[in-house]
C-alpha positions as CSV (number, residue, x, y, z in Angstrom):
1,M,-144.7,98.9,47.6
2,A,-146.9,97.6,44.8
3,E,-149.2,100.6,45.0
4,K,-146.6,102.7,43.1
5,E,-145.6,100.1,40.6
6,I,-146.8,99.8,36.9
7,V,-146.1,96.8,34.7
8,L,-145.8,97.7,31.0
9,I,-146.2,94.9,28.5
10,G,-145.0,96.3,25.2
11,V,-142.4,99.0,25.1
12,G,-143.0,100.4,21.6
13,E,-143.9,104.0,20.8
14,I,-147.3,104.0,22.5
15,G,-146.0,102.0,25.5
16,G,-143.2,104.6,25.8
17,V,-145.7,107.4,26.1
18,F,-147.5,105.7,28.9
19,A,-144.2,104.8,30.7
20,R,-143.2,108.5,30.6
21,G,-146.5,109.5,32.0
22,F,-146.4,107.1,34.9
23,L,-142.8,107.9,35.7
24,R,-143.7,111.6,35.9
25,L,-146.4,110.7,38.4
26,G,-143.7,109.0,40.6
27,Y,-144.5,105.3,39.7
28,S,-141.9,102.6,39.1
29,V,-142.4,101.2,35.6
30,H,-141.4,97.6,34.9
31,P,-141.1,96.9,31.2
32,I,-142.0,93.5,29.7
33,T,-140.8,92.6,26.2
34,R,-141.3,89.5,24.1
35,K,-138.2,88.0,25.7
36,T,-139.3,88.6,29.3
37,D,-140.8,85.9,31.4
38,M,-144.0,87.4,32.8
39,N,-144.3,84.8,35.5
40,E,-140.8,85.6,36.8
41,I,-141.7,89.3,37.0
42,A,-145.1,88.5,38.6
43,A,-143.2,86.5,41.3
44,R,-141.5,89.7,42.3
45,I,-144.3,92.2,41.6
46,K,-147.4,90.4,42.8
47,H,-149.8,93.3,43.0
48,P,-148.9,96.2,40.8
49,Q,-151.2,99.2,40.7
50,L,-151.8,98.6,36.9
51,V,-150.6,96.3,34.1
52,V,-150.7,98.2,30.8
53,V,-150.9,95.9,27.8
54,A,-149.5,98.0,24.9
55,V,-148.9,95.3,22.2
56,G,-150.0,95.1,18.6
57,E,-153.4,93.7,17.6
58,N,-151.9,90.5,16.5
59,D,-150.2,89.8,19.8
60,L,-153.0,90.7,22.2
61,Q,-154.6,87.3,22.6
62,A,-151.3,85.5,23.2
63,V,-150.4,88.1,25.8
64,L,-153.8,87.9,27.5
65,N,-153.5,84.1,27.6
66,G,-150.2,84.4,29.3
67,I,-151.1,87.0,32.0
68,P,-150.3,85.8,35.5
69,E,-153.4,85.2,37.6
70,T,-152.4,87.9,40.2
71,W,-152.3,90.5,37.4
72,K,-155.6,89.8,35.7
73,S,-157.7,92.2,37.8
74,K,-155.2,95.0,37.1
75,L,-155.2,95.2,33.3
76,C,-155.3,98.3,31.2
77,L,-155.9,97.5,27.5
78,L,-155.3,99.7,24.5
79,Q,-155.7,99.0,20.9
80,N,-156.8,100.7,17.7
81,E,-159.4,98.0,16.9
82,L,-160.4,96.8,20.4
83,L,-163.9,95.5,21.2
84,P,-165.2,93.8,24.4
85,N,-165.0,90.4,22.8
86,D,-161.2,90.8,22.6
87,W,-161.0,90.8,26.4
88,R,-163.5,88.1,27.2
89,G,-162.6,86.4,30.5
90,V,-160.7,89.4,31.8
91,P,-162.5,90.8,34.8
92,D,-163.3,94.5,34.6
93,P,-160.2,95.9,32.7
94,T,-159.4,99.6,32.3
95,V,-159.7,100.3,28.6
96,I,-158.5,103.3,26.6
97,S,-159.2,104.1,23.0
98,I,-156.1,106.1,22.1
99,W,-156.6,109.0,19.8
100,F,-153.1,110.2,19.5
101,E,-150.3,109.2,17.1
102,K,-146.8,108.5,18.0
103,K,-144.2,107.8,15.4
104,P,-140.4,107.3,16.0
105,G,-138.6,110.6,16.4
106,M,-141.7,112.7,16.9
107,D,-143.8,113.8,19.8
108,A,-147.2,112.4,20.3
109,K,-149.8,114.1,18.2
110,V,-153.3,114.3,19.8
111,I,-156.2,113.9,17.3
112,I,-159.0,114.2,19.9
113,P,-159.1,113.4,23.7
114,S,-158.7,109.7,24.3
115,P,-161.7,108.1,26.1
116,V,-160.8,105.8,29.0
117,H,-163.0,103.7,31.3
118,G,-162.6,101.2,34.1
119,P,-161.3,100.9,37.7
120,Q,-158.0,102.8,37.0
121,A,-159.3,105.3,34.4
122,Q,-158.5,108.3,36.5
123,L,-154.9,107.1,37.0
124,V,-154.5,106.5,33.2
125,A,-155.9,110.0,32.5
126,Q,-153.5,111.5,35.0
127,A,-150.5,109.7,33.4
128,L,-151.5,111.0,30.0
129,D,-152.1,114.5,31.3
130,A,-148.5,114.4,32.8
131,V,-147.2,114.2,29.2
132,S,-149.7,116.7,27.8
133,I,-152.0,114.2,26.1
134,S,-155.7,114.9,26.7
135,S,-158.2,112.2,27.7
136,R,-161.6,112.0,29.1
137,V,-162.9,109.5,31.7
138,L,-166.1,107.7,30.7
139,T,-168.8,106.8,33.2
140,S,-170.4,103.7,31.8
141,N,-169.7,100.5,29.8
142,N,-172.2,101.7,27.2
143,E,-170.2,104.9,26.6
144,L,-167.0,102.8,26.3
145,L,-168.7,100.4,23.8
146,N,-169.8,103.4,21.7
147,E,-166.3,104.9,21.8
148,L,-164.7,101.6,20.7
149,V,-167.2,101.2,17.8
150,V,-166.4,104.8,16.7
151,K,-162.7,104.1,16.8
152,N,-163.1,100.8,14.8
153,L,-165.3,102.7,12.2
154,Y,-162.6,105.4,12.0
155,I,-159.9,102.8,11.4
156,L,-161.9,101.0,8.8
157,T,-162.8,104.3,7.0
158,T,-159.3,105.6,6.9
159,N,-157.9,102.2,5.7
160,I,-160.5,102.0,2.9
161,A,-160.1,105.7,1.9
162,G,-156.3,105.2,2.0
163,L,-156.6,102.3,-0.4
164,R,-158.7,104.3,-2.8
165,S,-156.9,107.6,-2.7
166,G,-153.6,107.1,-0.9
167,G,-152.1,109.7,1.5
168,T,-151.7,109.9,5.2
169,V,-154.5,110.0,7.8
170,G,-153.9,113.8,8.2
171,E,-154.3,114.3,4.4
172,L,-157.5,112.2,4.3
173,W,-158.9,114.1,7.3
174,R,-158.2,117.5,5.7
175,E,-159.3,116.6,2.2
């Protein structure tokens, strides 16, 4: 019953938000941690509906290099600083630029609706909606590229401003 199965690589704060959303939609979620053998899971779950890659920036390339062949066409990628060059060689992934914060012990805090694009964009949007996180489905690769550049610029700006003046992102935004 692969059509109702989600593989989740990375079970941190953001991955947990996605897991809850898919569970609320009635999907089985199969978590993969650093200690999990992806090929072993792929032998059992050959054709999941979606494989969400929710790992830190520094782990993304290693994870993508280890993705089982049967999963490569099912990927959903999310990062703060993601650009198309980061997924070179991955055929037509679903990509989301997350614009919500999730820290331990607190609910997710939406900054603006998160743009999502790709073959499973609607499903990702439904999962986020199930946990009260707004998103918007994009209609073209050009829109996606624009949104990813905006997010990268935002990250750079807040990092640079934070180095100069200190404070949290919320404080920088307000002041």
